[in-house]
VOMIVEX-939717 format. One record per residue (C-alpha): residue in three letters; residue number from 1; x, y, z. Coordinates in nm, 3 decimals, m for minus. Example, Ala and Ser with C-alpha at 12.3 -4.5 7.8 and 13.67 -1.06 7.14 Angstrom:
! VOMIVEX-939717
+------+------+---------+---------+---------+
| resn | resi |    east |   north |      up |
+------+------+---------+---------+---------+
|  ALA |    1 |   1.230 |  m0.450 |   0.780 |
|  SER |    2 |   1.367 |  m0.106 |   0.714 |
+------+------+---------+---------+---------+
***
This chain:
! VOMIVEX-939717
+------+------+---------+---------+---------+
| resn | resi |    east |   north |      up |
+------+------+---------+---------+---------+
|  VAL |    1 | m16.115 | m10.779 | m13.318 |
|  GLN |    2 | m16.067 | m10.757 | m13.632 |
|  ASP |    3 | m16.002 | m10.359 | m13.622 |
|  LEU |    4 | m15.697 | m10.409 | m13.339 |
|  TYR |    5 | m15.575 | m10.689 | m13.597 |
|  GLY |    6 | m15.575 | m10.391 | m13.817 |
|  ILE |    7 | m15.396 | m10.147 | m13.594 |
|  PHE |    8 | m15.103 | m10.435 | m13.524 |
|  ASP |    9 | m15.038 | m10.479 | m13.927 |
|  GLN |   10 | m15.047 | m10.078 | m13.932 |
|  VAL |   11 | m14.801 | m10.029 | m13.618 |
|  ASN |   12 | m14.583 | m10.349 | m13.743 |
|  ASN |   13 | m14.457 | m10.181 | m14.052 |
|  GLU |   14 | m14.422 |  m9.839 | m13.892 |
|  GLU |   15 | m14.037 |  m9.746 | m13.772 |
|  SER |   16 | m14.092 |  m9.770 | m13.399 |
|  THR |   17 | m14.062 |  m9.352 | m13.301 |
|  SER |   18 | m14.134 |  m9.389 | m12.900 |
|  ASP |   19 | m13.869 |  m9.175 | m12.663 |
|  LYS |   20 | m14.044 |  m9.249 | m12.345 |
|  LYS |   21 | m13.931 |  m9.529 | m12.104 |
|  LEU |   22 | m14.018 |  m9.858 | m12.158 |
|  PRO |   23 | m14.096 | m10.121 | m11.971 |
|  GLU |   24 | m13.806 | m10.368 | m11.842 |
|  SER |   25 | m14.029 | m10.647 | m11.770 |
|  PHE |   26 | m14.413 | m10.766 | m11.916 |
|  ARG |   27 | m14.498 | m10.721 | m11.532 |
|  GLU |   28 | m14.396 | m10.374 | m11.574 |
|  PHE |   29 | m14.553 | m10.325 | m11.955 |
|  LEU |   30 | m14.932 | m10.464 | m11.772 |
|  SER |   31 | m14.906 | m10.237 | m11.497 |
|  GLU |   32 | m14.834 |  m9.945 | m11.750 |
|  MET |   33 | m15.095 | m10.022 | m11.960 |
|  LYS |   34 | m15.361 | m10.074 | m11.676 |
|  ASP |   35 | m15.237 |  m9.730 | m11.482 |
|  ASN |   36 | m15.205 |  m9.529 | m11.818 |
|  HIS |   37 | m15.599 |  m9.617 | m11.982 |
|  TYR |   38 | m15.396 |  m9.672 | m12.306 |
|  ASP |   39 | m15.589 |  m9.667 | m12.633 |
|  ALA |   40 | m15.514 |  m9.970 | m12.901 |
|  ARG |   41 | m15.323 |  m9.817 | m13.071 |
|  THR |   42 | m15.077 |  m9.649 | m12.812 |
|  PHE |   43 | m15.083 |  m9.985 | m12.661 |
|  ALA |   44 | m14.964 | m10.151 | m13.022 |
|  VAL |   45 | m14.728 |  m9.902 | m13.032 |
|  ARG |   46 | m14.568 |  m9.952 | m12.672 |
|  LEU |   47 | m14.646 | m10.367 | m12.714 |
|  LYS |   48 | m14.401 | m10.329 | m13.027 |
|  ALA |   49 | m14.109 | m10.112 | m12.887 |
|  THR |   50 | m14.104 | m10.283 | m12.520 |
|  MET |   51 | m14.104 | m10.642 | m12.709 |
|  LYS |   52 | m13.862 | m10.528 | m12.966 |
|  ASN |   53 | m13.642 | m10.408 | m12.645 |
|  MET |   54 | m13.661 | m10.702 | m12.474 |
|  ASP |   55 | m13.528 | m10.877 | m12.757 |
|  LYS |   56 | m13.271 | m10.678 | m12.779 |
|  GLU |   57 | m13.191 | m10.714 | m12.421 |
|  VAL |   58 | m13.206 | m11.159 | m12.454 |
|  LYS |   59 | m12.972 | m11.122 | m12.735 |
|  ARG |   60 | m12.676 | m10.904 | m12.516 |
|  SER |   61 | m12.739 | m11.135 | m12.254 |
|  ARG |   62 | m12.642 | m11.485 | m12.493 |
|  LEU |   63 | m12.330 | m11.286 | m12.687 |
|  ALA |   64 | m12.274 | m11.170 | m12.305 |
|  GLU |   65 | m12.280 | m11.549 | m12.181 |
|  GLN |   66 | m12.101 | m11.696 | m12.470 |
|  LEU |   67 | m11.778 | m11.401 | m12.434 |
|  TYR |   68 | m11.805 | m11.511 | m12.006 |
|  LYS |   69 | m11.800 | m11.846 | m12.094 |
|  HIS |   70 | m11.489 | m11.817 | m12.320 |
|  TYR |   71 | m11.365 | m11.628 | m12.053 |
|  ALA |   72 | m11.408 | m11.966 | m11.850 |
|  SER |   73 | m11.292 | m12.212 | m12.053 |
|  THR |   74 | m10.954 | m12.065 | m12.115 |
|  ALA |   75 | m10.895 | m12.004 | m11.735 |
|  ILE |   76 | m10.749 | m12.248 | m11.451 |
|  PRO |   77 | m10.929 | m12.396 | m11.194 |
|  LYS |   78 | m10.765 | m12.384 | m10.921 |
|  GLY |   79 | m10.811 | m12.735 | m10.809 |
|  ILE |   80 | m10.595 | m12.831 | m11.135 |
|  HIS |   81 | m10.382 | m12.591 | m11.089 |
|  CYS |   82 | m10.327 | m12.692 | m10.711 |
|  LEU |   83 | m10.287 | m13.063 | m10.871 |
|  SER |   84 |  m9.988 | m12.956 | m11.100 |
|  LEU |   85 |  m9.798 | m12.739 | m10.838 |
|  ARG |   86 |  m9.834 | m13.040 | m10.625 |
|  LEU |   87 |  m9.727 | m13.292 | m10.876 |
|  THR |   88 |  m9.442 | m13.085 | m10.996 |
|  ASP |   89 |  m9.325 | m13.075 | m10.665 |
|  GLU |   90 |  m9.336 | m13.455 | m10.620 |
|  TYR |   91 |  m9.149 | m13.478 | m10.910 |
|  SER |   92 |  m8.853 | m13.284 | m10.808 |
|  SER |   93 |  m8.855 | m13.445 | m10.447 |
|  ASN |   94 |  m8.911 | m13.748 | m10.524 |
|  ALA |   95 |  m8.670 | m14.021 | m10.720 |
|  HIS |   96 |  m8.967 | m14.256 | m10.749 |
|  ALA |   97 |  m9.137 | m14.033 | m10.935 |
|  ARG |   98 |  m8.876 | m13.918 | m11.199 |
|  LYS |   99 |  m8.820 | m14.292 | m11.262 |
|  GLN |  100 |  m8.839 | m14.397 | m11.649 |
|  LEU |  101 |  m9.195 | m14.451 | m11.804 |
|  PRO |  102 |  m9.197 | m14.741 | m11.962 |
|  PRO |  103 |  m8.920 | m14.898 | m11.776 |
|  PRO |  104 |  m8.581 | m14.910 | m12.060 |
|  GLU |  105 |  m8.654 | m15.328 | m12.089 |
|  LEU |  106 |  m8.986 | m15.260 | m12.231 |
|  LEU |  107 |  m8.875 | m14.976 | m12.503 |
|  PRO |  108 |  m8.765 | m15.183 | m12.751 |
|  LEU |  109 |  m9.081 | m15.367 | m12.732 |
|  LEU |  110 |  m9.300 | m15.014 | m12.758 |
|  SER |  111 |  m9.068 | m14.945 | m13.094 |
|  ASP |  112 |  m9.165 | m15.298 | m13.274 |
|  ASN |  113 |  m9.454 | m15.270 | m13.555 |
|  SER |  114 |  m9.520 | m15.659 | m13.476 |
|  PHE |  115 |  m9.597 | m15.620 | m13.108 |
|  GLN |  116 |  m9.958 | m15.615 | m12.971 |
|  HIS |  117 |  m9.899 | m15.296 | m12.697 |
|  SER |  118 | m10.202 | m15.356 | m12.480 |
|  ALA |  119 | m10.065 | m15.168 | m12.184 |
|  ILE |  120 |  m9.752 | m14.951 | m12.240 |
|  VAL |  121 |  m9.743 | m14.625 | m12.269 |
|  GLU |  122 |  m9.437 | m14.431 | m12.345 |
|  VAL |  123 |  m9.393 | m14.104 | m12.160 |
|  LYS |  124 |  m9.211 | m13.796 | m12.268 |
|  GLY |  125 |  m9.185 | m13.444 | m12.280 |
|  VAL |  126 |  m9.178 | m13.241 | m12.625 |
|  HIS |  127 |  m8.777 | m13.192 | m12.568 |
|  GLN |  128 |  m8.709 | m13.496 | m12.554 |
|  PHE |  129 |  m8.791 | m13.570 | m12.948 |
|  ASP |  130 |  m8.448 | m13.500 | m13.113 |
|  TRP |  131 |  m8.621 | m13.383 | m13.458 |
|  LEU |  132 |  m8.847 | m13.142 | m13.308 |
|  THR |  133 |  m8.588 | m12.846 | m13.358 |
|  ARG |  134 |  m8.656 | m12.460 | m13.429 |
|  GLU |  135 |  m8.443 | m12.541 | m13.738 |
|  ASN |  136 |  m8.732 | m12.785 | m13.862 |
|  VAL |  137 |  m9.026 | m12.585 | m13.810 |
|  PRO |  138 |  m8.940 | m12.212 | m13.934 |
|  VAL |  139 |  m9.305 | m12.163 | m14.035 |
|  LEU |  140 |  m9.438 | m12.217 | m13.691 |
|  GLU |  141 |  m9.163 | m12.047 | m13.528 |
|  ALA |  142 |  m9.265 | m11.727 | m13.758 |
|  ILE |  143 |  m9.606 | m11.738 | m13.691 |
|  GLU |  144 |  m9.554 | m11.755 | m13.329 |
|  ASN |  145 |  m9.348 | m11.481 | m13.295 |
|  HIS |  146 |  m9.542 | m11.254 | m13.636 |
|  ARG |  147 |  m9.663 | m10.954 | m13.407 |
|  GLY |  148 | m10.023 | m10.921 | m13.601 |
|  VAL |  149 | m10.068 | m11.331 | m13.504 |
|  ARG |  150 |  m9.977 | m11.252 | m13.160 |
|  ASN |  151 | m10.250 | m10.965 | m13.180 |
|  HIS |  152 | m10.464 | m11.189 | m13.316 |
|  TYR |  153 | m10.526 | m11.436 | m13.080 |
|  HIS |  154 | m10.397 | m11.283 | m12.735 |
|  GLY |  155 | m10.560 | m10.949 | m12.758 |
|  ASP |  156 | m10.907 | m10.787 | m12.645 |
|  HIS |  157 | m11.155 | m11.089 | m12.754 |
|  GLY |  158 | m11.430 | m10.882 | m12.667 |
|  THR |  159 | m11.379 | m10.640 | m12.958 |
|  VAL |  160 | m11.467 | m10.959 | m13.193 |
|  SER |  161 | m11.863 | m10.957 | m13.025 |
|  SER |  162 | m12.102 | m10.762 | m13.292 |
|  ALA |  163 | m12.485 | m10.681 | m13.185 |
|  SER |  164 | m12.567 | m10.803 | m13.471 |
|  ASP |  165 | m12.425 | m11.171 | m13.463 |
|  ASN |  166 | m12.558 | m11.518 | m13.359 |
|  PRO |  167 | m12.468 | m11.646 | m12.996 |
|  ARG |  168 | m12.336 | m11.950 | m13.163 |
|  VAL |  169 | m12.146 | m11.785 | m13.450 |
|  LEU |  170 | m11.939 | m11.546 | m13.170 |
|  ALA |  171 | m11.868 | m11.889 | m12.976 |
|  SER |  172 | m11.664 | m11.983 | m13.275 |
|  LYS |  173 | m11.520 | m11.658 | m13.332 |
|  LEU |  174 | m11.418 | m11.655 | m12.972 |
|  GLN |  175 | m11.298 | m12.031 | m13.003 |
|  ALA |  176 | m11.096 | m11.920 | m13.324 |
|  ARG |  177 | m10.931 | m11.712 | m13.157 |
|  SER |  178 | m10.717 | m11.945 | m12.877 |
|  PRO |  179 | m10.408 | m11.871 | m12.808 |
|  LYS |  180 | m10.341 | m12.223 | m12.835 |
|  TYR |  181 | m10.367 | m12.227 | m13.230 |
|  ILE |  182 | m10.022 | m12.066 | m13.250 |
|  SER |  183 |  m9.842 | m12.289 | m13.010 |
|  LEU |  184 |  m9.640 | m12.594 | m13.100 |
|  LEU |  185 |  m9.792 | m12.857 | m12.937 |
|  ASN |  186 | m10.115 | m12.788 | m13.161 |
|  HIS |  187 |  m9.911 | m12.854 | m13.456 |
|  LEU |  188 |  m9.722 | m13.163 | m13.321 |
|  ARG |  189 |  m9.963 | m13.446 | m13.518 |
|  ILE |  190 |  m9.849 | m13.301 | m13.842 |
|  TYR |  191 |  m9.502 | m13.442 | m13.770 |
|  LEU |  192 |  m9.621 | m13.773 | m13.644 |
|  PRO |  193 |  m9.380 | m13.940 | m13.914 |
|  GLU |  194 |  m9.069 | m13.750 | m13.816 |
|  LEU |  195 |  m9.166 | m13.813 | m13.408 |
|  PHE |  196 |  m9.192 | m14.156 | m13.451 |
|  PRO |  197 |  m8.966 | m14.292 | m13.694 |
|  SER |  198 |  m8.972 | m14.671 | m13.638 |
|  LEU |  199 |  m9.310 | m14.658 | m13.643 |
|  ASN |  200 |  m9.561 | m14.730 | m13.900 |
|  LYS |  201 |  m9.934 | m14.681 | m13.786 |
|  VAL |  202 | m10.039 | m14.506 | m13.513 |
|  VAL |  203 | m10.382 | m14.431 | m13.311 |
|  PHE |  204 | m10.410 | m14.053 | m13.182 |
|  LEU |  205 | m10.597 | m13.906 | m12.918 |
|  ASP |  206 | m10.651 | m13.597 | m12.846 |
|  ASP |  207 | m10.629 | m13.499 | m12.434 |
|  ASP |  208 | m11.037 | m13.409 | m12.389 |
|  ILE |  209 | m11.165 | m13.747 | m12.493 |
|  VAL |  210 | m11.260 | m14.076 | m12.304 |
|  VAL |  211 | m11.209 | m14.404 | m12.464 |
|  GLN |  212 | m11.523 | m14.630 | m12.354 |
|  ARG |  213 | m11.435 | m14.937 | m12.573 |
|  ASP |  214 | m11.122 | m15.151 | m12.709 |
|  LEU |  215 | m11.001 | m15.008 | m12.936 |
|  SER |  216 | m10.752 | m15.257 | m13.110 |
|  PRO |  217 | m11.010 | m15.338 | m13.426 |
|  LEU |  218 | m10.865 | m15.032 | m13.565 |
|  TRP |  219 | m10.607 | m15.174 | m13.669 |
|  GLU |  220 | m10.776 | m15.409 | m13.897 |
|  ILE |  221 | m10.941 | m15.125 | m14.087 |
|  ASP |  222 | m10.857 | m15.131 | m14.434 |
|  LEU |  223 | m10.773 | m14.795 | m14.491 |
|  GLU |  224 | m10.684 | m14.859 | m14.907 |
|  GLY |  225 | m10.387 | m14.685 | m14.907 |
|  LYS |  226 | m10.471 | m14.376 | m14.744 |
|  VAL |  227 | m10.304 | m14.182 | m14.461 |
|  ASN |  228 | m10.567 | m14.096 | m14.244 |
|  GLY |  229 | m10.873 | m14.295 | m14.101 |
|  ALA |  230 | m11.117 | m14.065 | m13.956 |
|  VAL |  231 | m11.466 | m13.965 | m13.871 |
|  GLU |  232 | m11.637 | m13.750 | m14.165 |
|  THR |  233 | m11.817 | m13.442 | m14.002 |
|  CYS |  234 | m12.082 | m13.380 | m14.327 |
|  ARG |  235 | m12.347 | m13.637 | m14.246 |
|  GLY |  236 | m12.503 | m13.778 | m13.911 |
|  GLU |  237 | m12.836 | m13.711 | m13.749 |
|  ASP |  238 | m12.703 | m13.444 | m13.484 |
|  ASN |  239 | m12.766 | m13.109 | m13.800 |
|  TRP |  240 | m12.516 | m12.932 | m13.610 |
|  VAL |  241 | m12.186 | m13.096 | m13.492 |
|  MET |  242 | m12.215 | m13.334 | m13.788 |
|  SER |  243 | m12.293 | m13.115 | m14.080 |
|  LYS |  244 | m11.916 | m12.948 | m14.123 |
|  ARG |  245 | m11.836 | m12.899 | m14.524 |
|  PHE |  246 | m11.529 | m12.672 | m14.607 |
|  ARG |  247 | m11.802 | m12.401 | m14.655 |
|  THR |  248 | m11.748 | m12.385 | m14.267 |
|  TYR |  249 | m11.407 | m12.374 | m14.219 |
|  PHE |  250 | m11.297 | m12.117 | m14.472 |
|  ASN |  251 | m11.319 | m11.812 | m14.672 |
|  PHE |  252 | m11.446 | m11.825 | m15.018 |
|  SER |  253 | m11.525 | m11.450 | m15.015 |
|  HIS |  254 | m11.109 | m11.477 | m15.074 |
|  PRO |  255 | m10.985 | m11.544 | m15.395 |
|  VAL |  256 | m10.723 | m11.774 | m15.238 |
|  ILE |  257 | m10.997 | m12.010 | m15.162 |
|  ASP |  258 | m11.259 | m11.987 | m15.405 |
|  ARG |  259 | m11.050 | m12.084 | m15.669 |
|  SER |  260 | m10.830 | m12.372 | m15.470 |
|  LEU |  261 | m11.136 | m12.561 | m15.279 |
|  ASP |  262 | m11.458 | m12.684 | m15.291 |
|  PRO |  263 | m11.718 | m12.540 | m15.051 |
|  ASP |  264 | m11.935 | m12.856 | m15.056 |
|  GLU |  265 | m11.623 | m13.089 | m14.972 |
|  CYS |  266 | m11.674 | m13.297 | m14.681 |
|  ALA |  267 | m11.491 | m13.241 | m14.372 |
|  TRP |  268 | m11.332 | m13.477 | m14.109 |
|  ALA |  269 | m11.247 | m13.451 | m13.751 |
|  TYR |  270 | m10.890 | m13.449 | m13.534 |
|  GLY |  271 | m10.912 | m13.670 | m13.211 |
|  MET |  272 | m10.952 | m14.000 | m13.242 |
|  ASN |  273 | m10.758 | m14.095 | m13.581 |
|  ILE |  274 | m10.582 | m14.398 | m13.713 |
|  PHE |  275 | m10.270 | m14.267 | m13.919 |
|  ASP |  276 | m10.056 | m14.479 | m14.171 |
|  LEU |  277 |  m9.748 | m14.324 | m14.109 |
|  GLU |  278 |  m9.544 | m14.550 | m14.363 |
|  ALA |  279 |  m9.826 | m14.409 | m14.641 |
|  TRP |  280 |  m9.775 | m14.061 | m14.509 |
|  ARG |  281 |  m9.353 | m14.070 | m14.570 |
|  LYS |  282 |  m9.431 | m14.081 | m14.937 |
|  THR |  283 |  m9.665 | m13.790 | m14.946 |
|  ASN |  284 |  m9.593 | m13.428 | m14.918 |
|  ILE |  285 |  m9.897 | m13.397 | m14.645 |
|  ARG |  286 |  m9.633 | m13.187 | m14.445 |
|  ASP |  287 |  m9.539 | m12.949 | m14.740 |
|  THR |  288 |  m9.856 | m12.849 | m14.821 |
|  TYR |  289 |  m9.946 | m12.780 | m14.424 |
|  HIS |  290 |  m9.636 | m12.532 | m14.390 |
|  PHE |  291 |  m9.758 | m12.372 | m14.761 |
|  TRP |  292 | m10.100 | m12.284 | m14.621 |
|  LEU |  293 |  m9.963 | m12.139 | m14.318 |
|  LYS |  294 |  m9.738 | m11.906 | m14.494 |
|  GLU |  295 | m10.025 | m11.824 | m14.745 |
|  ASN |  296 | m10.238 | m11.738 | m14.419 |
|  LEU |  297 | m10.006 | m11.556 | m14.315 |
|  LYS |  298 |  m9.941 | m11.356 | m14.589 |
|  ALA |  299 | m10.331 | m11.275 | m14.612 |
|  GLY |  300 | m10.378 | m11.132 | m14.276 |
|  LEU |  301 | m10.502 | m11.464 | m14.113 |
|  THR |  302 | m10.849 | m11.377 | m14.341 |
|  LEU |  303 | m10.798 | m11.785 | m14.504 |
|  TRP |  304 | m10.994 | m11.947 | m14.271 |
|  LYS |  305 | m11.179 | m11.939 | m13.940 |
|  PHE |  306 | m11.117 | m12.223 | m13.718 |
|  GLY |  307 | m10.759 | m12.262 | m13.523 |
|  THR |  308 | m10.519 | m12.562 | m13.726 |
|  LEU |  309 | m10.809 | m12.781 | m13.878 |
|  PRO |  310 | m10.822 | m12.611 | m14.184 |
|  PRO |  311 | m10.463 | m12.646 | m14.324 |
|  ALA |  312 | m10.484 | m13.021 | m14.246 |
|  LEU |  313 | m10.792 | m13.042 | m14.428 |
|  ILE |  314 | m10.602 | m12.879 | m14.717 |
|  ALA |  315 | m10.286 | m13.079 | m14.628 |
|  PHE |  316 | m10.491 | m13.429 | m14.613 |
|  ARG |  317 | m10.718 | m13.391 | m14.948 |
|  GLY |  318 | m10.682 | m13.693 | m15.086 |
|  HIS |  319 | m10.497 | m13.926 | m14.793 |
|  VAL |  320 | m10.855 | m13.977 | m14.578 |
|  HIS |  321 | m11.061 | m14.279 | m14.555 |
|  GLY |  322 | m11.373 | m14.244 | m14.335 |
|  ILE |  323 | m11.452 | m14.460 | m14.059 |
|  ASP |  324 | m11.781 | m14.487 | m13.883 |
|  PRO |  325 | m11.864 | m14.225 | m13.661 |
|  SER |  326 | m11.942 | m14.496 | m13.374 |
|  TRP |  327 | m11.506 | m14.457 | m13.345 |
|  HIS |  328 | m11.557 | m14.102 | m13.236 |
|  MET |  329 | m11.836 | m13.884 | m13.101 |
|  LEU |  330 | m11.779 | m13.519 | m13.118 |
|  GLY |  331 | m11.943 | m13.242 | m13.006 |
|  LEU |  332 | m11.929 | m13.296 | m12.605 |
|  GLY |  333 | m11.787 | m12.963 | m12.539 |
|  TYR |  334 | m12.061 | m12.756 | m12.730 |
|  GLN |  335 | m12.374 | m12.956 | m12.776 |
|  GLU |  336 | m12.553 | m13.012 | m12.436 |
|  SER |  337 | m12.833 | m13.206 | m12.707 |
|  THR |  338 | m12.614 | m13.493 | m12.722 |
|  ASP |  339 | m12.784 | m13.765 | m12.755 |
|  ILE |  340 | m12.710 | m14.022 | m12.474 |
|  GLU |  341 | m12.794 | m14.345 | m12.611 |
|  SER |  342 | m12.530 | m14.304 | m12.868 |
|  VAL |  343 | m12.302 | m14.117 | m12.588 |
|  LYS |  344 | m12.292 | m14.459 | m12.433 |
|  LYS |  345 | m12.244 | m14.696 | m12.764 |
|  ALA |  346 | m11.950 | m14.497 | m12.925 |
|  ALA |  347 | m11.593 | m14.595 | m12.878 |
|  VAL |  348 | m11.414 | m14.240 | m12.796 |
|  ILE |  349 | m11.614 | m13.985 | m12.738 |
|  HIS |  350 | m11.452 | m13.610 | m12.769 |
|  TYR |  351 | m11.556 | m13.286 | m12.533 |
|  ASN |  352 | m11.418 | m13.092 | m12.840 |
|  GLY |  353 | m11.555 | m12.704 | m12.727 |
|  GLN |  354 | m11.554 | m12.488 | m12.460 |
|  CYS |  355 | m11.719 | m12.678 | m12.178 |
|  LYS |  356 | m11.439 | m12.908 | m12.103 |
|  PRO |  357 | m11.558 | m13.171 | m11.822 |
|  TRP |  358 | m11.345 | m13.074 | m11.557 |
|  LEU |  359 | m11.475 | m12.717 | m11.581 |
|  ASP |  360 | m11.744 | m12.570 | m11.369 |
|  ILE |  361 | m11.900 | m12.474 | m11.712 |
|  ALA |  362 | m11.945 | m12.853 | m11.832 |
|  PHE |  363 | m12.246 | m13.024 | m11.934 |
|  LYS |  364 | m12.414 | m13.153 | m11.628 |
|  ASN |  365 | m12.585 | m13.461 | m11.837 |
|  LEU |  366 | m12.262 | m13.502 | m12.018 |
|  GLN |  367 | m11.991 | m13.479 | m11.745 |
|  PRO |  368 | m12.038 | m13.779 | m11.528 |
|  PHE |  369 | m11.921 | m13.942 | m11.877 |
|  TRP |  370 | m11.552 | m13.828 | m11.775 |
|  THR |  371 | m11.570 | m13.746 | m11.399 |
|  LYS |  372 | m11.633 | m14.119 | m11.340 |
|  HIS |  373 | m11.282 | m14.219 | m11.404 |
|  VAL |  374 | m11.137 | m13.977 | m11.178 |
|  ASN |  375 | m11.012 | m14.125 | m10.822 |
|  TYR |  376 | m11.171 | m13.859 | m10.613 |
|  SER |  377 | m11.028 | m14.035 | m10.319 |
|  ASN |  378 | m10.648 | m13.982 | m10.441 |
|  ASP |  379 | m10.441 | m13.806 | m10.166 |
|  PHE |  380 | m10.332 | m13.596 | m10.412 |
|  ILE |  381 | m10.680 | m13.479 | m10.586 |
|  ARG |  382 | m10.814 | m13.476 | m10.217 |
|  ASN |  383 | m10.557 | m13.199 | m10.104 |
|  CYS |  384 | m10.617 | m13.002 | m10.380 |
|  HIS |  385 | m10.990 | m13.002 | m10.278 |
|  ILE |  386 | m11.090 | m13.122 | m10.614 |
|  LEU |  387 | m11.453 | m13.281 | m10.509 |
|  GLU |  388 | m11.662 | m13.504 | m10.680 |
|  PRO |  389 | m11.961 | m13.364 | m10.856 |
|  LEU |  390 | m12.285 | m13.402 | m10.624 |
|  TYR |  391 | m12.469 | m13.569 | m10.924 |
|  ASP |  392 | m12.238 | m13.855 | m10.963 |
|  ARG |  393 | m12.283 | m13.995 | m10.544 |
+------+------+---------+---------+---------+
***
């Protein structure tokens, strides 16, 4: 046995030079050993080469999985595509469906800061905001039309994959190249004070969240003069989701970033925020955001790694008030091992990440927190063959 260990140590320190075809499975390896009666050294050499080859195959498969998952996450399921078409047809052909929401008599109440809005929802299209014109957001128009930017976000995403990548690193690279990040819609939140000039405070919610309890106590949180009440993502029991500092998002090898930011500064999350618009209007947050978008454009998109959060992290520096993490639980779209009890207790759960709950690639243990709110008996839902998942029945 000691001699065998010695041979293993010797072979382990040598470069693999075997040109012979390697077994594709451990069963094939054992069969080869049995048929050829290899000596101990040959056995060790073949074992090392086989294990190394299998490790490469596993990694290649994991990288391919992330690439396929990325393509799946950007696709529109057939049922949801059908639903959007049917609802559009209903809107164009049914006058009742085009009825203003909310009714005109309730609009004054909606813009009254002293009124408790318990059940009023204002539905607006982007074109209905008079302030939101190309003249007012020239930086974003430049980003959308810049050829290099369009190639970066709309080009061949398969080219970002490297054999040396960790699968999680590849997933982050792919997510950061989503075309949604150059869409005007994804930047709208930086214009909240202009879009709602008569409001003093708003709760901002992303479209991939589920509200699980009353949010009205958010109104009572003292932001201590800050603009943005948000969950900080640099501390918590989850070492992946809640371990985000500026180094996670920014390229500190670039001199502009290195001299401007602290890599250990705590990050925070978009998705469920309480914004004090009155305090916001007294700041230069929007101008700072625009400035850094220009800087990133001049630097060839090399200042940061992930979407639209990085320029906001810079713009809101000194204007963020941390709130209790139970208000906003993150990571349900990329962290399968999320603690279920914590999910149940959270006020808002956020499916940020690729595995949205309406997709087939959703995590099956987390999807029911969203699907339980879907009315699968609705005629539009049924006619588009959007079926209730089996595990919900």
